[in-house]
C-alpha positions, -999 to +999 in steps of 0.1 A: -393+594-125-378+601-159-350+577-151-372+552-144-393+553-175-364+551-193-358+515-185-392+505-195-402+486-224-431+467-244-438+438-252-466+420-271-474+387-268-499+362-288-527+341-271-511+309-252-476+323-253-457+319-220-441+353-207-423+336-178-420+303-172-420+288-133-384+283-121-369+305-146-347+336-133-363+367-138-350+404-143-381+417-154-417+432-142-447+435-163-475+457-160-507+450-177-517+476-203-544+458-222-557+419-221-555+392-202-528+371-186-536+335-173-509+326-146-504+286-142-486+271-115-469+236-114-486+211-093-466+196-062-453+172-084-440+196-108-464+179-138-496+195-146-502+231-147-528+245-126-547+277-132-537+302-101-546+337-111-560+359-143-546+392-144-562+418-164-555+459-174-536+477-148-524+447-129-482+437-128-463+406-121-428+402-118-419+422-093-407+393-068-380+383-093-365+414-089-358+413-051 
């Protein structure tokens, strides 16, 4: 467990700041400690961003990109 904890870091973001963008290669997983995170996905044409989900405290994302 201590080895896993040694890989953790902290990321503070501002409102409206992107954490990751669709299609980017990922090497991180994120745990929500506080606040909200809105997830957007591009429409079928790759243009307009559509709200997909809202993440809140104790949720995580980015794990799929680590596979």
